[in-house]
Backbone as CSV, one residue per row, in Angstrom:
resi,resn,N_x,N_y,N_z,CA_x,CA_y,CA_z,C_x,C_y,C_z
1,UNK,8.447,59.621,-24.105,7.156,58.949,-23.936,6.915,57.983,-25.094
2,UNK,7.223,58.427,-26.322,7.060,57.569,-27.484,7.953,56.343,-27.384
3,UNK,9.181,56.539,-26.862,10.110,55.415,-26.715,9.551,54.387,-25.745
4,UNK,8.890,54.875,-24.651,8.322,53.969,-23.652,7.202,53.143,-24.259
5,UNK,6.316,53.826,-25.034,5.202,53.120,-25.678,5.727,52.088,-26.667
6,UNK,6.735,52.498,-27.430,7.328,51.590,-28.416,7.945,50.379,-27.748
7,UNK,8.611,50.628,-26.611,9.235,49.528,-25.874,8.197,48.545,-25.380
8,UNK,7.073,49.084,-24.877,6.015,48.215,-24.372,5.404,47.388,-25.503
9,UNK,5.242,48.022,-26.689,4.690,47.279,-27.815,5.599,46.128,-28.213
10,UNK,6.906,46.393,-28.213,7.867,45.346,-28.560,7.782,44.200,-27.561
11,UNK,7.630,44.563,-26.260,7.549,43.540,-25.215,6.308,42.690,-25.382
12,UNK,5.181,43.332,-25.676,3.919,42.599,-25.867,4.032,41.676,-27.070
13,UNK,4.627,42.207,-28.159,4.784,41.392,-29.359,5.662,40.170,-29.090
14,UNK,6.725,40.378,-28.334,7.630,39.264,-28.004,6.919,38.221,-27.164
15,UNK,6.077,38.690,-26.212,5.329,37.752,-25.353,4.347,36.929,-26.168
16,UNK,3.627,37.606,-27.090,2.662,36.902,-27.945,3.384,35.893,-28.832
17,UNK,4.535,36.280,-29.357,5.294,35.374,-30.231,5.753,34.139,-29.470
18,UNK,6.250,34.344,-28.243,6.711,33.207,-27.448,5.554,32.290,-27.091
19,UNK,4.400,32.885,-26.799,3.211,32.083,-26.480,2.795,31.248,-27.687
20,UNK,2.849,31.834,-28.856,2.460,31.122,-30.076,3.409,29.939,-30.327
21,UNK,4.706,30.167,-30.106,5.689,29.101,-30.311,5.447,27.957,-29.333
22,UNK,5.130,28.302,-28.059,4.908,27.265,-27.053,3.657,26.465,-27.325
23,UNK,2.668,27.078,-27.984,1.404,26.393,-28.250,1.399,25.658,-29.584
24,UNK,2.406,25.872,-30.401,2.440,25.251,-31.719,2.369,23.725,-31.656
25,UNK,3.156,23.061,-30.742,3.055,21.604,-30.690,1.651,21.133,-30.389
26,UNK,0.936,21.848,-29.487,-0.429,21.478,-29.151,-1.320,21.604,-30.366
27,UNK,-1.107,22.707,-31.136,-1.920,22.911,-32.339,-1.674,21.801,-33.344
28,UNK,-0.398,21.399,-33.474,-0.064,20.353,-34.439,-0.716,19.042,-34.054
29,UNK,-0.620,18.701,-32.714,-1.212,17.457,-32.240,-2.722,17.473,-32.404
30,UNK,-3.323,18.601,-32.072,-4.782,18.693,-32.173,-5.232,18.604,-33.618
31,UNK,-4.363,19.034,-34.539,-4.746,19.031,-35.943,-4.230,17.824,-36.695
32,UNK,-3.798,16.751,-35.964,-3.306,15.554,-36.637,-4.390,14.976,-37.535
33,UNK,-4.110,14.732,-38.792,-5.135,14.204,-39.700,-5.687,12.886,-39.180
34,UNK,-6.988,12.719,-39.319,-7.643,11.503,-38.838,-7.134,10.258,-39.539
35,UNK,-6.825,10.302,-40.859,-6.293,9.103,-41.519,-5.034,8.562,-40.853
36,UNK,-4.211,9.455,-40.303,-2.992,9.019,-39.632,-3.339,8.197,-38.400
37,UNK,-4.327,8.683,-37.625,-4.765,7.957,-36.440,-5.370,6.610,-36.830
38,UNK,-6.111,6.571,-37.931,-6.717,5.319,-38.383,-5.647,4.324,-38.818
39,UNK,-4.609,4.824,-39.496,-3.519,3.951,-39.910,-2.817,3.354,-38.699
40,UNK,-2.586,4.184,-37.672,-1.942,3.712,-36.447,-2.784,2.631,-35.775
41,UNK,-4.113,2.847,-35.745,-5.011,1.869,-35.138,-4.978,0.552,-35.908
42,UNK,-4.923,0.614,-37.223,-4.892,-0.598,-38.043,-3.574,-1.351,-37.858
43,UNK,-2.465,-0.620,-37.799,-1.161,-1.263,-37.631,-1.024,-1.888,-36.238
44,UNK,-1.773,-1.326,-35.237,-1.726,-1.860,-33.877,-2.754,-2.959,-33.647
45,UNK,-3.628,-3.168,-34.625,-4.634,-4.204,-34.485,-5.793,-3.814,-33.602
46,UNK,-6.078,-2.516,-33.501,-7.166,-2.045,-32.641,-8.512,-2.159,-33.366
47,UNK,-9.580,-2.261,-32.565,-10.922,-2.405,-33.136,-11.397,-1.139,-33.827
48,UNK,-10.776,0.000,-33.533,-11.185,1.267,-34.150,-10.684,1.409,-35.587
49,UNK,-9.966,0.416,-36.066,-9.413,0.466,-37.430,-10.520,0.347,-38.470
50,UNK,-10.482,1.228,-39.470,-11.421,1.190,-40.597,-10.593,0.928,-41.861
51,UNK,-10.537,-0.329,-42.276,-9.700,-0.711,-43.408,-10.171,-0.098,-44.729
52,UNK,-11.458,0.225,-44.813,-11.986,0.786,-46.069,-11.390,2.149,-46.380
53,UNK,-10.766,2.787,-45.406,-10.225,4.138,-45.595,-8.721,4.108,-45.864
54,UNK,-8.135,2.907,-45.949,-6.700,2.802,-46.168,-6.369,2.872,-47.652
55,UNK,-5.224,3.459,-47.946,-4.725,3.447,-49.319,-4.028,2.106,-49.565
56,UNK,-3.674,1.859,-50.809,-3.005,0.603,-51.150,-1.664,0.488,-50.423
57,UNK,-0.934,1.609,-50.360,0.359,1.606,-49.670,0.169,1.366,-48.173
58,UNK,-0.857,1.986,-47.601,-1.137,1.809,-46.174,-1.555,0.372,-45.872
59,UNK,-2.323,-0.239,-46.749,-2.729,-1.626,-46.549,-1.508,-2.543,-46.532
60,UNK,-0.514,-2.205,-47.349,0.731,-2.979,-47.355,1.460,-2.846,-46.017
61,UNK,1.529,-1.606,-45.492,2.164,-1.378,-44.191,1.422,-2.126,-43.076
62,UNK,0.099,-2.097,-43.114,-0.703,-2.781,-42.098,-0.473,-4.285,-42.165
63,UNK,-0.446,-4.829,-43.384,-0.216,-6.264,-43.544,1.143,-6.668,-42.998
64,UNK,2.168,-5.808,-43.218,3.502,-6.087,-42.703,3.509,-6.056,-41.162
65,UNK,2.809,-5.078,-40.572,2.720,-4.982,-39.113,1.989,-6.190,-38.530
66,UNK,0.930,-6.646,-39.216,0.190,-7.816,-38.747,1.064,-9.070,-38.799
67,UNK,1.890,-9.163,-39.838,2.766,-10.321,-39.966,3.786,-10.360,-38.830
68,UNK,4.351,-9.180,-38.527,5.324,-9.100,-37.433,4.663,-9.464,-36.109
69,UNK,3.445,-8.952,-35.903,2.732,-9.239,-34.656,2.371,-10.720,-34.557
70,UNK,2.023,-11.325,-35.664,1.668,-12.739,-35.651,2.881,-13.614,-35.337
71,UNK,4.033,-13.241,-35.883,5.263,-13.985,-35.586,5.572,-13.902,-34.092
72,UNK,5.407,-12.707,-33.534,5.657,-12.532,-32.089,4.682,-13.388,-31.280
73,UNK,3.409,-13.414,-31.680,2.417,-14.220,-30.976,2.762,-15.702,-31.059
74,UNK,3.220,-16.148,-32.216,3.568,-17.554,-32.376,4.762,-17.929,-31.497
75,UNK,5.660,-16.995,-31.306,6.818,-17.247,-30.452,6.470,-17.209,-28.965
76,UNK,5.556,-16.298,-28.567,5.322,-16.041,-27.149,3.918,-16.378,-26.668
77,UNK,2.926,-16.341,-27.553,1.537,-16.641,-27.167,0.921,-17.555,-28.219
78,UNK,1.240,-18.833,-28.166,0.783,-19.774,-29.198,-0.730,-19.780,-29.397
79,UNK,-1.497,-19.478,-28.347,-2.956,-19.499,-28.474,-3.461,-18.403,-29.409
80,UNK,-2.648,-17.344,-29.610,-3.045,-16.237,-30.489,-2.297,-16.273,-31.820
81,UNK,-1.778,-17.428,-32.156,-0.928,-17.554,-33.353,-1.709,-18.146,-34.521
82,UNK,-1.571,-17.532,-35.678,-2.110,-18.072,-36.929,-0.934,-18.654,-37.714
83,UNK,-0.672,-19.944,-37.503,0.512,-20.552,-38.104,0.433,-20.591,-39.629
84,UNK,-0.767,-20.644,-40.156,-0.902,-20.720,-41.611,-0.469,-19.437,-42.303
85,UNK,-0.322,-18.337,-41.526,0.116,-17.072,-42.102,1.644,-16.937,-42.124
86,UNK,2.347,-17.883,-41.537,3.798,-17.788,-41.441,4.456,-18.208,-42.750
87,UNK,5.552,-17.531,-43.078,6.361,-17.957,-44.220,7.183,-19.164,-43.765
88,UNK,7.852,-19.795,-44.690,8.659,-20.975,-44.359,9.751,-20.620,-43.349
89,UNK,10.417,-19.480,-43.570,11.487,-19.063,-42.653,10.929,-18.749,-41.274
90,UNK,9.784,-18.051,-41.251,9.168,-17.704,-39.965,8.697,-18.956,-39.230
91,UNK,8.129,-19.894,-39.953,7.661,-21.136,-39.333,8.828,-21.896,-38.705
92,UNK,9.968,-21.910,-39.392,11.159,-22.578,-38.855,11.643,-21.896,-37.581
93,UNK,11.683,-20.554,-37.594,12.136,-19.803,-36.422,11.204,-20.031,-35.236
94,UNK,9.899,-20.066,-35.506,8.921,-20.299,-34.440,9.060,-21.711,-33.880
95,UNK,9.283,-22.687,-34.773,9.441,-24.069,-34.332,10.671,-24.227,-33.442
96,UNK,11.766,-23.565,-33.815,12.995,-23.610,-33.008,12.747,-23.001,-31.633
97,UNK,12.077,-21.821,-31.600,11.788,-21.160,-30.322,10.879,-22.024,-29.456
98,UNK,9.889,-22.675,-30.069,8.972,-23.533,-29.331,9.696,-24.753,-28.766
99,UNK,10.608,-25.307,-29.556,11.368,-26.474,-29.109,12.275,-26.106,-27.932
100,UNK,12.990,-24.994,-28.080,13.889,-24.551,-27.006,13.118,-24.252,-25.728
101,UNK,11.924,-23.668,-25.867,11.120,-23.362,-24.681,10.689,-24.646,-23.964
102,UNK,10.371,-25.690,-24.725,9.971,-26.961,-24.115,11.135,-27.586,-23.348
103,UNK,12.334,-27.535,-23.933,13.521,-28.072,-23.256,13.784,-27.308,-21.965
104,UNK,13.690,-25.975,-22.038,13.924,-25.148,-20.860,12.897,-25.450,-19.764
105,UNK,11.631,-25.581,-20.136,10.579,-25.880,-19.164,10.821,-27.227,-18.490
106,UNK,11.213,-28.225,-19.275,11.446,-29.557,-18.710,12.618,-29.538,-17.731
107,UNK,13.692,-28.849,-18.076,14.862,-28.800,-17.196,14.576,-28.004,-15.920
108,UNK,13.757,-26.960,-16.032,13.465,-26.104,-14.874,12.266,-26.593,-14.061
109,UNK,11.557,-27.594,-14.565,10.391,-28.090,-13.854,9.158,-27.257,-14.061
110,UNK,9.108,-26.524,-15.173,7.955,-25.677,-15.480,6.992,-26.425,-16.399
111,UNK,5.777,-25.914,-16.448,4.778,-26.416,-17.379,4.499,-25.359,-18.437
112,UNK,4.163,-25.795,-19.684,4.071,-27.196,-20.108,5.435,-27.791,-20.448
113,UNK,5.550,-29.101,-20.244,6.771,-29.836,-20.593,6.365,-31.149,-21.234
114,UNK,6.845,-31.379,-22.443,6.555,-32.614,-23.168,7.850,-33.422,-23.266
115,UNK,7.996,-34.424,-22.374,9.223,-35.221,-22.355,9.417,-36.006,-23.649
116,UNK,8.318,-36.297,-24.326,8.426,-37.104,-25.542,9.146,-36.366,-26.666
117,UNK,9.261,-35.064,-26.577,9.903,-34.279,-27.619,11.395,-34.101,-27.373
118,UNK,11.885,-34.578,-26.240,13.291,-34.403,-25.893,14.147,-35.465,-26.574
119,UNK,15.370,-35.072,-26.930,16.332,-36.042,-27.439,16.865,-36.864,-26.268
120,UNK,17.618,-37.898,-26.562,18.140,-38.756,-25.490,19.049,-37.969,-24.549
121,UNK,19.911,-37.145,-25.110,20.820,-36.358,-24.258,20.051,-35.314,-23.454
122,UNK,19.050,-34.693,-24.083,18.236,-33.705,-23.361,17.431,-34.364,-22.247
123,UNK,16.956,-35.585,-22.490,16.218,-36.315,-21.452,17.125,-36.628,-20.273
124,UNK,18.400,-37.013,-20.555,19.346,-37.276,-19.462,19.618,-36.011,-18.665
125,UNK,19.831,-34.891,-19.365,20.077,-33.611,-18.676,18.867,-33.200,-17.841
126,UNK,17.675,-33.440,-18.369,16.458,-33.111,-17.630,16.335,-33.975,-16.383
127,UNK,16.672,-35.255,-16.504,16.604,-36.162,-15.345,17.580,-35.726,-14.260
128,UNK,18.781,-35.314,-14.666,19.768,-34.832,-13.688,19.263,-33.580,-12.987
129,UNK,18.680,-32.664,-13.767,18.147,-31.424,-13.184,16.994,-31.721,-12.224
130,UNK,16.125,-32.651,-12.596,15.013,-33.017,-11.710,15.519,-33.637,-10.412
131,UNK,16.549,-34.490,-10.522,17.112,-35.121,-9.321,17.729,-34.084,-8.385
132,UNK,18.475,-33.141,-8.960,19.069,-32.078,-8.143,17.989,-31.248,-7.468
133,UNK,16.907,-31.002,-8.183,15.815,-30.215,-7.615,15.143,-30.969,-6.462
134,UNK,14.920,-32.286,-6.632,14.330,-33.077,-5.554,15.245,-33.104,-4.337
135,UNK,16.545,-33.251,-4.575,17.506,-33.270,-3.473,17.511,-31.948,-2.729
136,UNK,17.469,-30.851,-3.477,17.444,-29.523,-2.857,16.172,-29.334,-2.037
137,UNK,15.040,-29.800,-2.585,13.773,-29.685,-1.857,13.802,-30.494,-0.569
138,UNK,14.420,-31.673,-0.616,14.528,-32.499,0.588,15.399,-31.824,1.644
139,UNK,16.510,-31.241,1.216,17.407,-30.566,2.154,16.736,-29.359,2.804
140,UNK,15.934,-28.654,2.018,15.285,-27.444,2.528,13.896,-27.704,3.080
141,UNK,13.481,-28.966,3.117,12.149,-29.340,3.627,11.033,-28.643,2.858
142,UNK,11.189,-28.607,1.539,10.175,-27.996,0.674,9.345,-29.114,0.056
143,UNK,8.106,-29.248,0.502,7.228,-30.270,-0.033,7.626,-31.653,0.429
144,UNK,6.962,-32.692,-0.095,7.270,-34.073,0.298,8.636,-34.501,-0.210
145,UNK,9.288,-35.368,0.551,10.622,-35.848,0.185,10.592,-37.370,0.091
146,UNK,10.911,-37.893,-1.071,10.932,-39.340,-1.304,12.377,-39.820,-1.187
147,UNK,12.719,-40.408,-0.032,14.093,-40.834,0.203,14.505,-41.968,-0.729
148,UNK,13.522,-42.686,-1.278,13.855,-43.814,-2.150,14.513,-43.362,-3.446
149,UNK,14.348,-42.078,-3.774,14.940,-41.558,-5.009,16.359,-41.049,-4.794
150,UNK,16.863,-41.114,-3.540,18.184,-40.576,-3.204,19.177,-41.711,-2.948
151,UNK,20.434,-41.413,-3.184,21.490,-42.373,-2.878,21.795,-42.313,-1.389
152,UNK,22.566,-43.286,-0.878,22.924,-43.312,0.544,23.728,-42.067,0.916
153,UNK,24.627,-41.673,0.036,25.441,-40.471,0.301,24.548,-39.240,0.370
154,UNK,23.583,-39.150,-0.521,22.673,-37.998,-0.540,21.775,-37.979,0.692
155,UNK,21.337,-39.156,1.139,20.513,-39.225,2.351,21.314,-38.744,3.559
156,UNK,22.579,-39.170,3.651,23.429,-38.735,4.764,23.680,-37.231,4.696
157,UNK,23.921,-36.741,3.487,24.148,-35.303,3.299,22.904,-34.508,3.670
158,UNK,21.729,-35.029,3.306,20.473,-34.358,3.641,20.258,-34.332,5.150
159,UNK,20.597,-35.426,5.830,20.441,-35.484,7.288,21.323,-34.443,7.968
160,UNK,22.565,-34.285,7.460,23.462,-33.274,8.022,22.904,-31.876,7.793
161,UNK,22.347,-31.635,6.613,21.766,-30.321,6.312,20.574,-30.024,7.222
162,UNK,19.732,-31.030,7.452,18.575,-30.827,8.326,19.007,-30.545,9.764
163,UNK,20.048,-31.256,10.227,20.534,-31.024,11.586,21.130,-29.628,11.717
164,UNK,21.867,-29.199,10.696,22.442,-27.856,10.717,21.347,-26.805,10.721
165,UNK,20.258,-27.057,9.973,19.143,-26.122,9.946,18.438,-26.056,11.308
166,UNK,18.288,-27.206,11.942,17.689,-27.236,13.279,18.535,-26.443,14.272
167,UNK,19.845,-26.659,14.240,20.742,-25.930,15.138,20.702,-24.429,14.859
168,UNK,20.660,-24.061,13.573,20.589,-22.641,13.209,19.284,-22.024,13.689
169,UNK,18.171,-22.760,13.543,16.886,-22.244,14.020,16.914,-21.997,15.528
170,UNK,17.503,-22.924,16.265,17.564,-22.773,17.723,18.473,-21.612,18.121
171,UNK,19.599,-21.492,17.430,20.559,-20.436,17.773,20.020,-19.045,17.430
172,UNK,19.350,-18.937,16.288,18.846,-17.641,15.825,17.447,-17.326,16.339
173,UNK,16.785,-18.295,16.953,15.418,-18.054,17.437,14.419,-17.960,16.305
174,UNK,14.722,-18.599,15.179,13.840,-18.537,14.013,13.413,-19.948,13.635
175,UNK,12.148,-20.094,13.285,11.673,-21.397,12.863,11.536,-22.370,14.013
176,UNK,11.396,-23.646,13.642,11.171,-24.698,14.629,12.485,-25.090,15.296
177,UNK,12.447,-25.255,16.628,13.625,-25.690,17.379,13.237,-26.874,18.262
178,UNK,13.858,-28.017,18.022,13.617,-29.214,18.830,14.843,-29.432,19.710
179,UNK,14.735,-29.032,20.976,15.877,-29.114,21.886,16.320,-30.556,22.111
180,UNK,15.398,-31.515,21.910,15.749,-32.920,22.139,16.752,-33.425,21.115
181,UNK,16.882,-32.719,19.989,17.807,-33.135,18.942,19.203,-32.554,19.136
182,UNK,19.385,-31.724,20.166,20.669,-31.057,20.400,21.555,-31.881,21.318
183,UNK,22.851,-31.817,21.062,23.819,-32.424,21.981,23.988,-31.486,23.176
184,UNK,24.558,-31.961,24.301,24.769,-31.079,25.465,25.570,-29.824,25.107
185,UNK,26.589,-29.979,24.260,27.401,-28.814,23.866,26.576,-27.835,23.044
186,UNK,25.775,-28.365,22.101,24.930,-27.514,21.280,23.869,-26.810,22.126
187,UNK,23.320,-27.520,23.099,22.299,-26.937,23.972,22.875,-25.755,24.763
188,UNK,24.136,-25.873,25.219,24.770,-24.773,25.938,24.951,-23.565,25.020
189,UNK,25.387,-23.806,23.793,25.559,-22.708,22.838,24.241,-22.020,22.518
190,UNK,23.167,-22.801,22.382,21.851,-22.232,22.101,21.364,-21.401,23.284
191,UNK,21.585,-21.892,24.511,21.164,-21.158,25.709,21.891,-19.821,25.804
192,UNK,23.191,-19.815,25.462,23.962,-18.569,25.494,23.439,-17.594,24.441
193,UNK,23.128,-18.095,23.236,22.600,-17.241,22.171,21.249,-16.661,22.568
194,UNK,20.396,-17.449,23.210,19.088,-16.958,23.653,19.249,-15.870,24.706
195,UNK,20.213,-16.054,25.613,20.440,-15.047,26.657,20.917,-13.732,26.053
196,UNK,21.852,-13.823,25.113,22.367,-12.615,24.454,21.267,-11.934,23.640
197,UNK,20.419,-12.718,22.989,19.328,-12.150,22.208,18.327,-11.431,23.108
198,UNK,18.072,-11.992,24.282,17.147,-11.358,25.222,17.713,-10.033,25.729
199,UNK,19.013,-9.997,25.998,19.649,-8.752,26.447,19.542,-7.686,25.354
200,UNK,19.793,-8.082,24.109,19.701,-7.141,22.992,18.278,-6.611,22.835
201,UNK,17.290,-7.492,22.930,15.889,-7.073,22.824,15.525,-6.071,23.912
202,UNK,15.990,-6.323,25.131,15.683,-5.419,26.237,16.419,-4.091,26.075
203,UNK,17.657,-4.148,25.595,18.458,-2.923,25.459,17.820,-1.964,24.453
204,UNK,17.260,-2.501,23.372,16.701,-1.655,22.319,15.182,-1.543,22.374
205,UNK,14.579,-2.123,23.377,13.127,-2.013,23.523,12.354,-2.814,22.505
206,UNK,12.922,-3.911,22.028,12.270,-4.739,21.032,11.392,-5.798,21.689
207,UNK,10.525,-6.399,20.872,9.690,-7.480,21.372,10.565,-8.687,21.711
208,UNK,10.094,-9.470,22.658,10.855,-10.654,23.059,11.758,-10.399,24.250
209,UNK,11.614,-9.238,24.895,12.424,-8.919,26.070,11.770,-9.488,27.331
210,UNK,12.522,-10.254,28.103,12.056,-10.792,29.384,13.048,-10.335,30.450
211,UNK,12.701,-9.257,31.150,13.632,-8.684,32.140,13.884,-9.626,33.312
212,UNK,12.976,-10.560,33.535,13.167,-11.503,34.649,14.344,-12.438,34.413
213,UNK,14.800,-12.535,33.157,15.918,-13.418,32.837,17.257,-12.690,32.879
214,UNK,17.256,-11.392,33.193,18.490,-10.612,33.251,19.155,-10.763,34.613
215,UNK,20.482,-10.897,34.606,21.188,-10.884,35.885,21.424,-9.436,36.306
216,UNK,22.097,-9.237,37.417,22.255,-7.890,37.966,23.033,-6.980,37.019
217,UNK,24.115,-7.507,36.442,24.930,-6.692,35.534,24.158,-6.369,34.268
218,UNK,23.448,-7.355,33.696,22.672,-7.145,32.478,21.535,-6.158,32.714
219,UNK,20.884,-6.260,33.888,19.787,-5.348,34.198,20.291,-3.910,34.285
220,UNK,21.497,-3.727,34.876,22.072,-2.382,34.974,22.405,-1.839,33.589
221,UNK,22.979,-2.698,32.735,23.329,-2.281,31.377,22.077,-1.900,30.582
222,UNK,21.033,-2.717,30.681,19.787,-2.442,29.970,19.146,-1.160,30.493
223,UNK,19.168,-0.976,31.835,18.581,0.217,32.425,19.256,1.491,31.929
224,UNK,20.597,1.454,31.823,21.333,2.622,31.335,20.992,2.902,29.871
225,UNK,20.881,1.833,29.070,20.545,2.008,27.655,19.145,2.581,27.487
226,UNK,18.203,2.079,28.291,16.823,2.576,28.222,16.761,4.045,28.621
227,UNK,17.532,4.400,29.672,17.539,5.781,30.145,18.106,6.724,29.085
228,UNK,19.185,6.300,28.430,19.812,7.116,27.380,18.874,7.288,26.191
229,UNK,18.231,6.189,25.781,17.322,6.263,24.647,16.116,7.138,24.971
230,UNK,15.607,7.026,26.180,14.446,7.826,26.570,14.800,9.309,26.625
231,UNK,16.004,9.624,27.093,16.444,11.018,27.143,16.512,11.599,25.737
232,UNK,17.043,10.811,24.779,17.113,11.262,23.390,15.718,11.459,22.818
233,UNK,14.803,10.535,23.115,13.433,10.652,22.607,12.755,11.911,23.135
234,UNK,12.977,12.209,24.400,12.342,13.380,25.003,12.907,14.679,24.429
235,UNK,14.228,14.727,24.259,14.845,15.938,23.722,14.421,16.189,22.274
236,UNK,14.168,15.085,21.519,13.764,15.221,20.120,12.255,15.325,19.971
237,UNK,11.509,15.229,21.069,10.058,15.352,21.011,9.365,14.155,20.393
238,UNK,9.951,12.955,20.528,9.348,11.757,19.933,8.213,11.235,20.816
239,UNK,7.304,10.480,20.196,6.155,9.923,20.910,6.576,8.923,21.979
240,UNK,7.718,8.278,21.786,8.156,7.238,22.712,8.763,7.805,23.998
241,UNK,8.799,9.106,24.148,9.354,9.720,25.365,8.481,9.402,26.578
242,UNK,9.112,8.940,27.659,8.423,8.687,28.931,8.992,9.682,29.951
243,UNK,8.259,10.758,30.188,8.758,11.808,31.082,8.932,11.304,32.511
244,UNK,8.202,10.256,32.882,8.301,9.733,34.246,9.656,9.105,34.518
245,UNK,10.383,8.703,33.472,11.689,8.062,33.646,12.823,9.078,33.763
246,UNK,12.545,10.355,33.540,13.600,11.365,33.568,13.998,11.703,34.994
247,UNK,15.310,11.831,35.203,15.796,12.332,36.491,15.588,13.846,36.529
248,UNK,15.874,14.439,37.664,15.670,15.887,37.777,16.564,16.640,36.796
249,UNK,17.828,16.233,36.716,18.749,16.927,35.811,18.341,16.711,34.349
250,UNK,17.881,15.506,34.018,17.437,15.225,32.653,16.187,16.033,32.304
251,UNK,15.276,16.134,33.265,14.061,16.915,33.035,14.405,18.379,32.784
252,UNK,15.393,18.904,33.519,15.821,20.285,33.318,16.457,20.463,31.939
253,UNK,17.274,19.481,31.534,17.912,19.556,30.222,16.866,19.507,29.101
254,UNK,15.853,18.640,29.241,14.784,18.547,28.252,14.000,19.852,28.186
255,UNK,13.736,20.446,29.380,12.997,21.704,29.421,13.795,22.817,28.750
256,UNK,15.108,22.799,28.944,15.954,23.810,28.312,15.954,23.643,26.790
257,UNK,16.048,22.406,26.336,16.031,22.145,24.901,14.694,22.550,24.287
258,UNK,13.605,22.280,24.985,12.279,22.655,24.495,12.122,24.174,24.469
259,UNK,12.726,24.856,25.437,12.666,26.320,25.473,13.362,26.904,24.246
260,UNK,14.526,26.323,23.888,15.262,26.786,22.712,14.458,26.506,21.442
261,UNK,13.858,25.291,21.377,13.055,24.944,20.192,11.886,25.895,20.021
262,UNK,11.212,26.216,21.135,10.056,27.109,21.086,10.459,28.514,20.630
263,UNK,11.579,29.021,21.159,12.051,30.355,20.779,12.418,30.386,19.296
264,UNK,13.077,29.300,18.817,13.451,29.213,17.403,12.212,29.190,16.511
265,UNK,11.196,28.446,16.935,9.964,28.372,16.155,9.263,29.726,16.089
266,UNK,9.274,30.443,17.211,8.624,31.756,17.234,9.364,32.756,16.354
267,UNK,10.689,32.689,16.377,11.469,33.640,15.577,11.371,33.326,14.081
268,UNK,11.436,32.028,13.729,11.432,31.654,12.315,10.029,31.504,11.742
269,UNK,9.037,31.522,12.651,7.647,31.300,12.259,7.473,29.965,11.544
270,UNK,8.207,28.973,12.035,8.115,27.601,11.539,7.974,26.660,12.725
271,UNK,6.920,25.850,12.725,6.693,24.943,13.831,5.818,25.563,14.908
272,UNK,5.532,24.770,15.938,4.649,25.218,17.013,5.350,26.259,17.873
273,UNK,4.685,27.394,18.105,5.231,28.493,18.906,4.251,28.845,20.020
274,UNK,4.726,28.836,21.264,3.921,29.230,22.420,4.543,30.521,22.975
275,UNK,3.969,31.660,22.584,4.552,32.952,22.970,4.493,33.186,24.478
276,UNK,3.591,32.504,25.160,3.488,32.709,26.601,4.703,32.168,27.347
277,UNK,5.498,31.324,26.679,6.677,30.734,27.320,7.944,31.520,27.016
278,UNK,7.842,32.611,26.273,9.008,33.433,25.957,9.355,34.339,27.132
279,UNK,10.653,34.590,27.290,11.075,35.557,28.294,10.754,36.956,27.756
280,UNK,10.690,37.957,28.627,10.425,39.322,28.139,11.414,39.760,27.060
281,UNK,12.704,39.396,27.244,13.708,39.793,26.258,13.458,39.107,24.919
282,UNK,13.110,37.819,24.970,12.832,37.091,23.736,11.597,37.655,23.044
283,UNK,10.568,37.913,23.808,9.324,38.466,23.233,9.604,39.815,22.591
284,UNK,10.432,40.627,23.231,10.743,41.955,22.706,11.525,41.849,21.400
285,UNK,12.476,40.888,21.350,13.270,40.754,20.120,12.416,40.288,18.953
286,UNK,11.399,39.499,19.244,10.520,39.015,18.178,9.591,40.141,17.726
287,UNK,9.130,40.973,18.646,8.231,42.073,18.288,8.911,43.084,17.379
288,UNK,10.254,43.212,17.509,10.983,44.176,16.694,11.123,43.687,15.261
289,UNK,10.925,42.384,15.029,11.070,41.843,13.686,9.849,42.174,12.838
290,UNK,10.057,42.170,11.506,8.938,42.409,10.597,8.032,41.202,10.610
291,UNK,6.739,41.405,10.851,5.795,40.301,10.941,5.187,40.039,9.578
């Protein structure tokens, strides 16, 4: 009896010790000295900072953090930059970053861009990039296109790209399609693509299906696909099941599958169970189980 009591005391002591260890981090965090939090706020530039409570060493750390933050602002957010606080080396680094950003913006067509700050070679590179961008926009019909800025070769190339895009739109059924711009051969290819797309839409029950455009063979193929898909939907209990489309044999197969599902649900106590649909043998086997 004494051994049992002693064992229980040891167990309780071990539990208390483990609890204390698990709570120690919380105690440490809760007991974090307030000066530490104030120092963190000052180094982060928060309004909760009270500089009067900082030591001389802490003020040095805060000043260093402010300098680093100011350099970052000058590089990335000029509106929040105090340039007069920068050292000579920092001012040079910021000027280089600002210059490079202006060149990048001009070449990419971003704002702000100051062309007057570009060197002659950078201005030429920027002009080439702008021309390529205008040409690309013309080919893709993005915004207004000024043909006067393009060479004859580029205008011809753009016309070919636009014609290819028109043909692709007609063939894929996407975007604008102007049949008047198609040659007789292209029109035949587009008509065939539209017919195949309609068959696919009907086969899978997608939007854009027009059964009136199906021939006898296509209608039979689509009908078989619809029947197969509907049978699968019914057996799986999906919302898209149309019981009216089931043949007698399919209806029997669906009923058999549902009977198995119901029995499984009743036995496993998972899912909808209708005990009234169980056979006497099934009901008896379930009653023998532990409830």
